[in-house]
N, C-alpha and C positions, 0 to 999 in steps of 0.2 A: 630647544633643539637648534634653532637657527643661529644662536650665538656660538654654539660649538663649531658649526661649519665656518663661521666667520673667523673664529680664533684659529682653527686649523689652516684656513686659507691665508690668513695674515702671516702665520709662521712660515708657510711654504713660500709665499712671495718674498718674505724677508730673506730666507735661505737662498732662493734663486738670485736675489739682488747681490748678496754677499759673494756667491759663486761667480757671478758675472764680473764683479769688481776684481776678484782674484784671478780671473781668466781660467777657471777650472770648470769641468763638466758639472752641471747642476744636479744630475741624477745621483752622483756620488755624494754630494753635499746633503741632498735630501735624505739619503739612507743614513748617513752618519748622524745628522741632527735628529732624525727620527729615533735612532738607537739611543742617543744621549738623552733625549726627552723621555723615552720609554723606561730607561734604567734609573735615571735620576729622580729621587722623590721630590717633586716640586709641588708644594701644597696648593698653589693657585691653579695648577693644571690637573689635579687628581680627578675632578669631575669630568673634565674633557677626556682624560685617559679611560675612565670607566665607560664613557659613551663610545669612544672609538673602538674599544675591544669587544663591544657588542657584536655578536656574530653577523647580524644583518647589516649593520653599519660597515663592518670590516669587509664583508663580501661585496657590498655595493661600492664603497668608496675605494678601497685599495685594489681589489681585483679588477673591477670593471672600469674604473675611471683612471686612477693613477698608473697602474701597471700597464694598461693598454696605451696610455699616452706616452709613458717613458719608452716602451718598446717601439712604438711607432716613430717617435723622435729619433731613437737610436738607429732604426732601420733607414730612415731618410738621410741621416748623416754618415752612414757607413760607406767608406770608400771602396767601391766595387773592385777596383784594380788591385788593392791590397788583399782583398779577399781571394781573388784569383791567384795572386802570387803565392799566397800561403795556404793553398787548398789542401795539400798533403798533410802538413802538421795539424791543421784544424780538424780534418776528418779523422786522423789517427788519434788525437786527443779525445775527440768526441766518442769514438767507438771504444777506446780503452776505458774512458771514464764511465761510460754506460755499462760496460761489462764488469768493471770492478764494483760498481754500485750494486749490480745484480748479484754478484758473488757475496758481497758483504751482507746485504739484506737477506738473501736466502740462507746463508750460514747462520746468521743471528736468529732468524725465524725458526730454523730447524733446531738449534740448540736451546734457545730460550723458551719457545712455545711448544717444543717437542712435536713438530709437524712432520 
């Protein structure tokens, strides 16, 4: 089990190193590399993939550790003055997106599940 954590940590550190060298945001690179690793059949990583998709491991690792760290980092780097300048479009898109999601999910639930 410890070797899986070390492999995942080594991959994450390598991805962050590449992102820093290319002067790009590392969360984006982590998501892209995670998607590539998840979709690509790499025989050497199959055992690590099976371990990582375990419900307990996913919940602990991704939700509690990585997601909270990425959101916290993004919040600390957020330029507040740009947020204040773009308050109206951000709120408009948030409310429209939430309402559209509500409409789509409720319509699909009504038609598919006959609720």
